[in-house]
N, C-alpha and C positions, 0 to 999 in steps of 0.2 A: 340352291336347287335348280338354277336356270339351265345348267348343262343337261341334266336329266330331262327337263321339260322340252328342250330342243331336240335331243336325239330320239325321243319318243313322239315327236311332232304333236305335242299336247295342244299347241296353239294353231295347228294347221300349217298352211304354206302360203299365206297371202298377207304378210305383215313385215314391217321392219321393227327393229328393237333398239331401244335406248336404255343403257345401263347408267343409273343416276348416282353421282357422287355428291350432289348438291343438297337441296332442301330435304330430301328424304333421309339424309344421314345426319345424325347428331355430330356436332363439331368435334367431340372427343372420341368419335369412332371413325374418323376419316381414314386413318392409316389402316385400320382393320378392313374397311370397305375396299380400299385400294388393293390390299393383299388378296381379298376374296375375288375381286374383279380380274386381277392378273392370273390367279390360279384357275379361275373358271375358263378364261379365254385360251389359256395354254392347254388345258384339258380338252376343250372343244376342238382346238386345232389338231391335236393328236388323234382324237376319235374320228375326225372327218376324213383322215387318210385310210381308216379301216372300215367305216360304215357309210352307207349312203342315206343321208337325211337332209332335209331342207335347212340351209343356213341363211337366215335373213340378213339384210344389210344392217350391220351393227354400228351403233353410235354410242359415244360416251358423253354423258352430261357432266362437265367439269365444274368446279367452283372457282377456279382461277386459271390464268393462262399458263402458269408454271407447271400445271399437271399435264399439259399436252406433251411436251418433250420428255418429261419424266416417265409417263405411262408408256409411251411408244418405245422408249429405250428398254424398259423393263419387260415389255411384251416379247421382245426378240422376234422370232419368225412368226409368232401368233399375231403380230401387228397386221398381217395380211387380212385378217378377219375384220379389221376396223375400217368402216367406210368413212367415218368422220366424227366430228365432235359437235355436240349441242352447246351453244354458248348462252348461258342464262343471264338475264338482266343486262342484255347488250346495251351499252350506253357510251356516250362520248368519252367518259373518263378512262374506260378500259378497252375501247374499240381497237386502237392501234396495236396494243400488245397482243390481243387475241389474233388479229389479222397477221401480225408478224410471226406468231408462233405457228400458225397454220401454213403460211408461206414457207417458212424454214423447214417444216416437217416434209413438205412436198419436195423441196430441194434435196433434203438429206436422204430420204428413203426411196425415191424413185417410184412411188406409187401415188395415185391420186387420193388425197385425203381432203375431204370436204368439211365445210363448217355450216352449221345451221344456227344463225343468231336468233335469239328469242327476245322479242320486244315486249318487255313486261316491267321495265324500270319505272319507278314512281315519277321520274323527271318528265315523263310524257304527259302527266296530268296537267302540267302548267300550260295553259292555253297560249300565253304570250310567247313561249319558247318552243312549243311542240313542233311546229312546222319547220323551224330552222334546224332543230335537232334532227328531225327525220331526213331532211334534205342533205344535211352534213353527213349523216350516217350513210346515206345512199351514195354520196360521192366516194366515201371510203370503200364501200363494198363494191361499187362499180369497177374499182381498180383491180379487183380480184374476182370479178363476176363468175368466171368459169369454176371457181372453187366454192361458190355459194350455192349449195344444192337446193336449199329451201329456206324460207323465212317463216318463223313461227311466232305466234302471239300468246301471251300469258294472261288468260282471263282471271285466274284466281289471285295472282299477285296484284293486279290492278284493282280488283274488287276489295282486296284486303285493306288497301289504303283508306277506302271509304267505310269499311265494315259491312260490305254487301255479301250476300250469298244467295244464289237462286235455288228455288225448290225444283223438284223433278217435273213440275208443271210449267216452269218458266224458262225462258231462253235468255242467253247472254245478250241477245240483240234487243231485249226489252229494257235492258239497263242502259239508258241513254248516255250517261257519262262514259261508260266503257265502250259502247258501240260507236260513239263518236270518235274515240281514239282509234278503234279498228278501221273506221272509214278513212281516217287520215292516213293510216299505214297503207291501206290498199290503194288509195289515191296516189301516194308517192311511189310505191314499189310494184303495184299490181300489173303494170304493163310490161315489166321486165323480169319479174321473179314469181315463182310459185310460192303462195302464202297459205299455210295450213291453219285450220281452225283450232280454237282453244279446247282445253280439257273439259269433258263432261264428267262430273263427279260420280254419277249414279250408275250402278251396274246390277242392281237387283231391287226388289221392292215394288210398290205400286207405281205404275206409269213410268218407270225409269226408261223403258224402251220407246214409248210414245214420245216422251219428252226429248230423248236423244234424236229420234227421227225428225221431230219438228225443228230442232236446232240445226241439224244437218241440212235440212231444206233451206233454212235461212242463211246458213253458212255459204252454201253453194250459190244462192241468189246474190249474195253480197261479194262474191269473188274469191272465197276460200276454196282450196282444193285439198282434200284429206283432212284428217283430224287426229290430234294426239289422243291415243287410247291408253287408259290406265287399268283396264281389266280385260281379260280374254273375251268375256261376254259381249264386249262392244265391237270386236273386230268385224264380225260378219255384217253387222248393221251399217258400219261406216263404209265398208266395201260395196255393199248393196246400194247405198245412197248415192254413190258416185258412178254407178252404172248408167249408161246412156240408153234412153228409150229408142226403140227401133224407128219411131217417127222422126226423132231428132237426127238420128244417124242418116236416114234417107234424105232429109232436107239438107244436112251438111254436105253430103256427097253431091247433091244436085247443085248446090251453091258453088262448091269448089270445082265442079266440072262444067260450069256454065259454058254454053256454046258462044264463042267470041263473035261468031257471024250473026248472032241474033241482035236485032236492033234494040230490043227492050232488055233492061237489067232488073226487071221485077216480074214475078209470076206467082201464081198460087202454089202452095206447098204440095208435096206429093199426095198427102191425104186430103187436100182441098179444104183445109181448115184455117190457114193463115197465109200471110204474105211472106215470100222470100225475096229479099233484095240483095243482089250481089255486092254492092258497094258498102252497105251497112251491116251485113251479116257475115262477111268474109272471115273476120277474126273469130267470131263465135263458132263458125263451122270448123275452123282449124282446131279450136279447143275441143270441140265435140269428138273429132276423130282421134285426138290424143287420149282423151278420157276413155273412149271406147277400146282403144288398144290396151290400156292399163287395167281398167276395171271391168270391161266386158259390156254386153248389151242385154237389156231386158225388153220383153215384149210389152 
């Protein structure tokens, strides 16, 4: 039903879309799911030449590297709709073959095809090996950095190892064994890559929205940008959470447009509430301007 939802703009026009062939599909239904995906994208491609509707950036979440060339070949001209592939459980064992599949796809089809590796493999739980694993994976991704659109983290897969599950009143950042893994991922990758927050399971019921807003606030504070959405109810809340306040935007512009003739590199904020310092807030200011461009500004 995804094609009908897109052409009727059921989900609005401020989202990207991942079509999953991995954990949401039973092992004995993979071929059926692949056929449905191919059929849907080909239909969407044909309809897009006749109707005007929002087409999001579309990604395919694969379950193995072999699906990447197979799906692109089967899609034919409809492959133009595919922005890239989500790589689940990205780990040292399979990193090279996934990277090679994406590199070869870019060479073969002459269109930019991105990858979004998802860090959710149980090997990251091992404290003795985690940092070496992360730095080794970064070396591999740095070699194709222009093809890595985003890095994602998988909260549920990591929680599964311990048997954890947060309620609608709890945040993933309250679960220290998991939040510590996230902190290491952001420490290693956060200066060079966009890293998006993990899935929030709740989309209705008591406090689902308050819980999501709290976790989004903590996501942003800890360096995440964006969040994996699993229900349309969540889209507006995620987009709103990453809007920039007018005060932040004013301060960011002031910092980036600092008068070089001024002897001091520190001053009060535009609102007179806090300190702005050119040397220590410059990167923050750049980030604020980019977020404002993508998500907009709130008063």
